[in-house]
C-alpha positions as CSV (number, residue, x, y, z in Angstrom):
1,M,-12.2,8.3,47.7
2,T,-11.4,11.8,46.7
3,S,-10.5,12.2,43.0
4,P,-6.8,13.1,42.5
5,R,-5.8,16.6,41.2
6,P,-4.9,16.7,37.5
7,N,-1.3,16.0,36.7
8,T,-0.3,15.5,40.4
9,F,2.0,12.8,41.6
10,A,4.1,11.8,44.6
11,F,7.5,10.2,44.8
12,V,9.2,8.5,47.8
13,I,12.8,9.3,48.5
14,H,15.1,8.3,51.3
15,P,18.6,9.2,52.6
16,P,21.2,6.9,50.9
17,S,23.8,7.3,53.6
18,V,24.8,9.0,56.9
19,E,26.8,11.5,54.9
20,H,23.8,12.5,53.0
21,V,21.8,13.1,56.2
22,R,24.7,15.2,57.7
23,K,24.8,17.3,54.5
24,A,21.1,17.9,54.3
25,Y,20.5,18.5,58.0
26,P,23.4,20.5,59.6
27,F,22.2,19.8,63.1
28,T,23.2,16.2,62.7
29,R,26.8,16.8,61.6
30,L,28.3,16.1,65.1
31,M,26.0,13.2,65.8
32,P,27.4,9.6,65.7
33,A,26.1,7.4,62.9
34,A,24.2,5.2,65.4
35,A,22.4,8.3,66.8
36,I,21.4,9.4,63.3
37,A,20.1,6.0,62.6
38,A,18.1,6.0,65.8
39,L,16.7,9.4,65.0
40,L,15.6,8.3,61.5
41,A,13.9,5.2,62.9
42,R,11.7,7.5,65.0
43,T,10.9,10.0,62.3
44,P,7.7,9.6,60.3
45,P,7.5,10.3,56.6
46,F,7.3,13.9,55.6
47,V,7.2,16.1,52.5
48,A,10.8,17.0,51.7
49,G,10.3,18.9,48.4
50,R,8.0,20.0,45.7
51,V,8.5,19.4,42.0
52,R,7.7,22.3,39.7
53,G,8.4,23.3,36.1
54,V,8.1,19.9,34.3
55,R,6.2,20.8,31.2
56,S,5.2,18.2,28.6
57,L,5.4,18.8,24.9
58,T,1.6,18.7,25.0
59,G,1.6,21.8,27.3
60,A,0.6,20.0,30.4
61,E,2.5,20.9,33.6
62,L,3.2,18.5,36.5
63,T,2.9,19.1,40.2
64,G,4.9,16.7,42.3
65,Y,5.7,16.0,45.9
66,L,8.8,14.3,47.2
67,V,7.9,12.4,50.3
68,S,10.8,11.3,52.5
69,C,10.7,7.8,54.1
70,P,13.6,8.6,56.4
71,L,15.3,5.3,56.6
72,M,18.7,4.5,55.1
73,P,19.2,1.4,52.9
74,R,20.6,-0.9,55.6
75,Q,17.8,0.1,58.0
76,M,15.2,-0.9,55.3
77,L,16.9,-4.2,54.6
78,E,17.3,-5.1,58.3
79,A,13.9,-4.0,59.6
80,E,10.8,-6.1,59.7
81,T,9.1,-5.9,56.4
82,E,5.8,-4.8,57.9
83,T,7.6,-1.9,59.6
84,V,8.9,-0.5,56.4
85,V,5.7,-1.2,54.5
86,G,3.9,0.7,57.3
87,R,6.1,3.7,56.7
88,L,5.4,3.6,52.9
89,L,1.6,3.3,53.5
90,E,1.9,6.4,55.7
91,A,3.7,8.1,52.8
92,S,0.9,7.0,50.5
93,R,-1.7,8.6,52.8
94,I,0.3,11.9,52.7
95,A,0.4,11.6,48.9
96,R,-3.4,11.1,48.7
97,R,-4.1,14.1,51.0
98,L,-1.9,16.2,48.6
99,G,-4.0,15.2,45.6
100,A,-1.6,12.7,44.0
101,G,-3.1,10.0,41.8
102,I,0.0,7.8,41.9
103,M,3.1,7.4,44.1
104,G,6.5,6.2,42.8
105,L,8.8,4.2,45.0
106,G,12.4,5.5,44.8
107,G,15.7,3.8,45.7
108,Y,15.4,0.9,48.2
109,T,11.7,1.5,48.9
110,S,11.0,-0.2,45.6
111,I,12.5,-3.4,46.9
112,V,10.5,-3.7,50.1
113,G,7.5,-6.0,50.3
114,N,7.9,-8.2,47.2
115,K,9.0,-5.3,45.0
116,G,6.2,-3.0,46.0
117,Q,3.4,-5.6,45.9
118,L,2.5,-5.4,49.6
119,V,2.4,-1.6,49.5
120,A,0.4,-1.4,46.2
121,A,-2.2,-3.9,47.6
122,R,-3.0,-1.6,50.6
123,A,-2.2,1.9,49.5
124,P,-5.1,4.4,48.9
125,I,-3.6,5.4,45.5
126,A,-1.7,3.7,42.7
127,V,1.9,2.7,43.3
128,T,4.7,2.0,40.9
129,S,8.4,1.1,41.3
130,G,9.7,2.6,38.1
131,S,11.2,-0.7,36.8
132,A,9.8,-0.3,33.3
133,G,11.1,3.2,33.1
134,T,14.5,2.2,34.3
135,A,14.6,-0.7,31.8
136,W,13.6,1.7,29.0
137,A,16.4,4.1,30.0
138,A,19.0,1.3,30.3
139,C,18.1,-0.3,26.9
140,T,17.8,3.0,25.1
141,G,21.0,4.4,26.7
142,L,23.1,1.3,26.0
143,L,22.2,1.1,22.3
144,E,22.9,4.9,21.9
145,M,26.2,4.7,23.7
146,A,27.2,1.6,21.6
147,R,26.4,3.6,18.5
148,R,28.5,6.5,19.6
149,R,31.4,4.1,20.4
150,G,31.2,2.4,17.0
151,V,29.9,-0.9,18.4
152,D,27.5,-2.8,16.1
153,S,24.9,-4.1,18.6
154,R,23.7,-6.6,16.0
155,K,27.0,-8.5,16.1
156,A,27.8,-7.8,19.8
157,T,27.6,-10.1,22.8
158,L,25.4,-8.6,25.5
159,A,25.6,-9.7,29.1
160,I,22.9,-8.8,31.6
161,I,23.9,-9.2,35.2
162,G,20.9,-9.4,37.6
163,A,18.9,-10.7,34.7
164,T,16.1,-12.3,36.7
165,G,15.1,-9.1,38.6
166,S,12.3,-6.9,37.3
167,I,14.7,-4.5,35.4
168,G,17.1,-7.2,34.2
169,S,14.3,-9.4,32.9
170,L,12.7,-6.5,31.0
171,C,16.1,-5.7,29.5
172,S,16.7,-9.3,28.5
173,W,13.4,-9.5,26.7
174,N,13.7,-6.1,25.0
175,L,17.3,-6.5,23.8
176,A,17.5,-10.2,23.0
177,T,16.6,-9.9,19.4
178,T,18.8,-6.8,18.7
179,V,22.1,-8.3,19.7
180,G,24.3,-11.1,18.3
181,R,24.4,-13.1,21.5
182,L,22.9,-12.9,24.9
183,V,24.5,-13.9,28.2
184,I,22.5,-13.8,31.4
185,A,23.6,-14.0,35.0
186,A,22.0,-13.9,38.4
187,R,22.4,-15.2,41.9
188,R,19.7,-17.9,41.8
189,A,19.9,-20.8,39.3
190,G,16.2,-21.6,39.3
191,P,14.8,-18.3,38.1
192,L,17.8,-18.0,35.7
193,A,16.9,-21.3,34.1
194,E,13.3,-20.2,33.9
195,L,14.2,-17.0,32.1
196,R,16.5,-18.8,29.7
197,E,13.6,-21.2,28.8
198,S,11.1,-18.4,28.4
199,L,13.3,-16.5,26.1
200,K,13.8,-19.6,24.0
201,Q,10.1,-20.3,23.9
202,G,9.0,-16.8,23.4
203,L,11.7,-15.3,21.1
204,G,13.6,-18.3,19.8
205,I,16.7,-17.0,21.6
206,E,19.3,-19.3,23.0
207,A,20.8,-17.3,25.9
208,R,23.9,-18.5,27.6
209,V,23.8,-18.8,31.4
210,A,26.9,-17.5,33.0
211,A,28.4,-19.0,36.1
212,D,28.8,-15.6,37.7
213,A,29.4,-11.9,37.0
214,H,33.1,-12.5,36.1
215,D,32.1,-15.2,33.6
216,A,29.4,-13.0,32.1
217,A,31.8,-10.0,31.7
218,R,34.6,-12.0,30.0
219,D,33.2,-11.9,26.4
220,A,30.7,-9.0,26.7
221,D,30.9,-6.2,24.2
222,L,27.8,-4.7,25.8
223,M,26.6,-5.1,29.4
224,I,23.8,-4.0,31.7
225,V,24.3,-4.5,35.4
226,T,21.2,-4.2,37.6
227,T,21.5,-5.9,41.0
228,S,20.8,-4.9,44.6
229,A,24.3,-6.2,45.7
230,P,25.7,-3.8,48.4
231,Q,29.2,-3.9,46.9
232,S,31.0,-3.8,43.6
233,L,30.9,-7.1,41.6
234,L,33.4,-6.2,38.9
235,T,36.4,-3.9,38.3
236,V,37.0,-2.1,35.1
237,A,40.1,-4.3,34.6
238,E,37.9,-7.3,34.1
239,L,35.9,-5.8,31.2
240,K,36.5,-6.8,27.6
241,R,38.4,-4.4,25.5
242,G,36.1,-1.8,24.0
243,A,33.2,-2.8,26.3
244,V,30.2,-0.5,26.8
245,V,28.6,-0.9,30.2
246,C,25.4,0.5,31.6
247,D,25.3,0.2,35.4
248,V,21.9,0.9,36.9
249,S,22.7,-0.8,40.3
250,V,22.4,1.2,43.5
251,P,25.1,1.3,44.7
252,A,27.1,0.9,41.5
253,N,28.4,-2.6,40.9
254,I,31.3,-1.7,38.6
255,D,34.3,-0.3,40.5
256,V,35.7,2.4,38.3
257,T,38.2,3.8,40.8
258,D,41.9,4.0,39.6
259,S,40.9,3.1,36.1
260,N,43.0,4.0,33.1
261,R,40.9,2.0,30.6
262,A,40.2,4.6,28.0
263,D,38.9,1.9,25.7
264,V,35.9,1.1,27.8
265,V,32.9,3.2,28.9
266,V,30.9,2.7,32.1
267,F,27.9,4.9,32.6
268,E,25.1,5.3,35.0
269,G,22.1,4.6,32.7
270,S,19.0,5.5,34.7
271,R,18.8,9.2,34.3
272,V,16.2,11.1,32.2
273,K,16.3,14.7,31.0
274,L,12.9,16.3,31.7
275,P,11.1,18.8,29.5
276,G,10.5,22.3,30.7
277,S,12.5,23.9,33.6
278,P,12.3,21.4,36.5
279,K,12.8,22.4,40.1
280,F,12.8,19.8,42.8
281,G,13.0,21.8,46.0
282,V,15.6,19.4,47.4
283,D,18.9,17.9,46.2
284,I,18.2,14.6,44.4
285,S,21.8,14.1,43.4
286,T,21.3,14.6,39.6
287,E,22.3,17.2,37.1
288,P,19.9,20.2,36.6
289,G,16.8,19.2,34.8
290,V,17.5,15.5,35.2
291,A,15.6,12.9,37.2
292,Y,16.0,9.2,37.8
293,A,14.1,7.0,35.4
294,C,11.9,5.6,38.2
295,M,10.7,9.1,38.9
296,A,10.3,9.8,35.2
297,E,8.0,6.8,34.9
298,T,5.8,8.1,37.7
299,M,5.6,11.5,35.9
300,L,4.8,9.9,32.5
301,L,2.0,7.8,34.0
302,T,0.6,10.9,35.7
303,L,0.7,12.9,32.4
304,E,-1.2,10.0,30.8
305,G,-3.7,9.8,33.6
306,R,-2.8,6.2,34.1
307,Y,-3.2,5.9,37.8
308,E,-2.3,2.2,38.0
309,S,0.3,0.1,39.7
310,F,2.3,-0.2,36.5
311,S,5.6,-1.7,37.6
312,I,5.1,-3.9,40.6
313,G,6.8,-7.2,41.4
314,D,9.3,-9.1,39.3
315,R,7.2,-10.5,36.5
316,L,6.4,-7.5,34.3
317,D,5.1,-7.5,30.8
318,P,8.0,-6.7,28.5
319,A,5.6,-4.6,26.4
320,K,5.6,-2.0,29.2
321,V,9.0,-0.8,28.1
322,G,7.7,0.0,24.7
323,Q,4.7,1.8,26.3
324,I,7.1,4.0,28.4
325,D,9.1,4.7,25.2
326,A,5.9,5.9,23.4
327,M,5.0,8.1,26.4
328,A,8.5,9.5,26.6
329,K,8.4,10.6,22.9
330,K,5.0,12.1,23.3
331,H,5.9,14.2,26.3
332,G,9.5,15.0,25.5
333,F,11.4,12.9,28.0
334,E,14.9,11.8,26.9
335,V,17.5,9.5,28.3
336,H,20.4,11.5,29.7
337,L,23.8,10.2,28.8
338,P,27.3,11.5,29.7
339,A,28.6,14.0,27.1
340,A,31.9,12.3,26.8
341,G,30.3,9.1,25.5
């Protein structure tokens, strides 16, 4: 196998919606949604953009390639698993030819094939989902936003909705001992009971299992929401007075429309400010110089020369969040929070 080029990575992106496709590719603006979906289904992965200008505090500069897997979320969820895995393996071969040592899975591509396990097992380069990076950003961002809002996390009740997923589980382990009380919620009772028991055995923490998202939100001073639910789970009206909520779900699970709740703050907590003067070559729907935490994890692993399948599957070592934190400090990556917080 050819050795990867120094400080070179690839990251998989995909169109989140028909509207995004129409905006990015003007020739599709008059096409019906079904025709656009059919076109995407026949389009192989391709290089959509190149990342330049990310410069670590160490002086190292990254080269990155954004490889599009042109399927929308519903197409990925409804297609045969092997079909989508095949597309991602094709993307990984493109990444290898470009000299990348690792490929990050963005958006819904990180869900496919047992949270990336099927892709990582067959790809010619390392693959990561970015779950540890996203958990780091969510935990760090929530605690900082709580501090800004005058909420003492040591006395607060923290609810984690989607607690048994890869990100939710990491957040549960990393914040359980820093809050006054932990409430966990998820769709399946079995894994939720397992998480509760493991937290009790490993940390001595007695987490409360909530019946559902509404139950979890009732007493929560702090909240992390991280699910793959395709619709909102809660409205701002259901949040406790003064609540601080980090929503890292895609799409967002807290409905903030028509809200006049100035006492609460709901923020998207998976964005990272990059060092240097980053340019992406394509619109990734973030502020200038800011990337999603899953992409930031891929960049950090590349800068460290750790070409390994770091965040794959649901059962991740909680220590990986601390490892990402150390890498971020070393290279100058910072969690990006809204200024109004």
